C-alpha positions, 0 to 999 in steps of 0.5 A: 447251062441255064441262063440266071433269071432276074429273080436269081440275081436279085436273090443274090444280092441280098446279100449285098448290105447297105453300108451302116444298116442291117438291110439289104440292098434289094429289100431297100428297093434299090435293084431296078433292073437284072438281066443276064446272057451269054455268061454276062450279068447286067444290073441297074441300081437307083440310090437316093443318096449321094453319098458317093463312098456309099455307092461305090461299097455297093458297086464293089460288093455287087460285083464280087457276090455277082461274080462268084454265081456259076457260069458267070464271066463278065459284070456290069454293074451301073449304081445311079445317084442324084446330085448332092445337094449343097450343103448336105451333111457329110454323113451320107446325105438321106437315108436309103429309103428317104424318098420311099415308102413315104405316106401320101398325105401326111407331111412329116413324121417325128419319132419320140424316143428315150434310152430308157423307161420311166422319163414320162416318154408317152407323157411327152408324147401325148401332149406334144400331140395335142400342143401341136394340134392346139397350134393349129397342125393336123396331127396323128400320134402312133403308139409303137410300145406293142408290148406296153400300150399307154396312149388309149389310157392317156387319150381316154379313148378305148375303142376299135378303129373303123374299116373303110371301102378300101379295107383301110383301119379308120384310125379312132380321134380325140381332141382333134388327134388321130390315133393308132395303138396296139392297145385299141386291138386288145383286149383289157390286160390280154399280153402281146407274146410276139418275136420281132417279125411280128412286130415290124409287120404290125408297125408296117401295117400302122403306117400303110393300112391305116387311113391317116388322111392328111397330116401335117405330123404324124407323131411315132411314140417309140418303146424305151430302149435302143435294141434292135427292135427300135432300130427296126422301126427307124428303119421301117418308118421314113422318119423325118426327125427325131425327139430324145425324152430324158430325166435331169439325173445321170442315170438317164443323160448317159442313155441319151447318147445311145438314144442319139447314136441309134438316130444317127445309126439310121440317118435320122436327124435329132430335133432335141432333147426334151428334159422331163421332170425337171423340177417340183415346186413345193406347197410353200413356193420353193423349187425342189430339184428331185432328180438335179436340174439342167442336165437335159440342157448340158447333154443338149450343148454336148451334143450339138443339139437343140435343147426343146424345153423342159417340164417340171413335175406338176400332180396335174400332168400326172392326173391328166394321164390318168383320167384320159385328159392331157393337160394341154388339153385341159388347162393349156394357159397353165404352166405345165400347159404351157410347157408343152405348148413351148416344145410344140413350138420349138418343134415345129419351127424346125420345119420353118 
């Protein structure tokens, strides 16, 4: 009878998923040691979460899988965990990759998401990045909309990334914000026809093979929706928080709940909700609430999360995006620019 190798044991443990996630414990890097001798298998794991229930489930499932291997008579699975922090969330504490794949030099990574398209998520991402820079933070912006990248147009820059001596991509920058987007790597109007795994690898490279340098915030502009691709992105990128963008209308608010549920599923804290296109001020001065008003704030209260602010419909915001000059850059002291600066202050305040 041949002895099981450490690789054999780890391959078997790939059948064990981290509770609540689609990824297995091996791909998360939780299995630290694996040995077998004389029919006895010994495995040591190190979790980054203090969730005792998750640890017990992983231990039980691992033992079941290992006992099913041919020739195995005895199984010992040791699961190590950090001590639970006082006041840690009851939902399980940090995510399983909370201390893994952190990018050196980047303090906080924040996702900007929306449950549906057409709510101005990229407009908010661009102006929020410029607003944080205006407030003195070092900022990067990663465009994760692989199929429809719009950040290059809205930030007024279209150039290939440079290459450093250690063969990392040097992100282009404009208005003090470092940028990375699929749009920098494609010719104009060239479509991206990829399946999910290729997108995941590209996002991983945009995080790890880019010379981001020292950043206070890296904003990640996620694609619209809450499907499998978005979950994969959230699991690939170690996120410190999520911002949800919506419009006041009920059709948009309905999918906000899905967006919040998506972040909760992958243990990403919700920083709050931004209501875009809140109202329009007509030339005569009357306020016109095209999509209704106050829905974002009301939904934030229902979801027990923060309302980060509202952005009215300003022609200058649209024009700035089309010209590649965000309103926060061209007119930070005008009402449109001030709206984004207030939201940036609220987001920055979440981290002390």
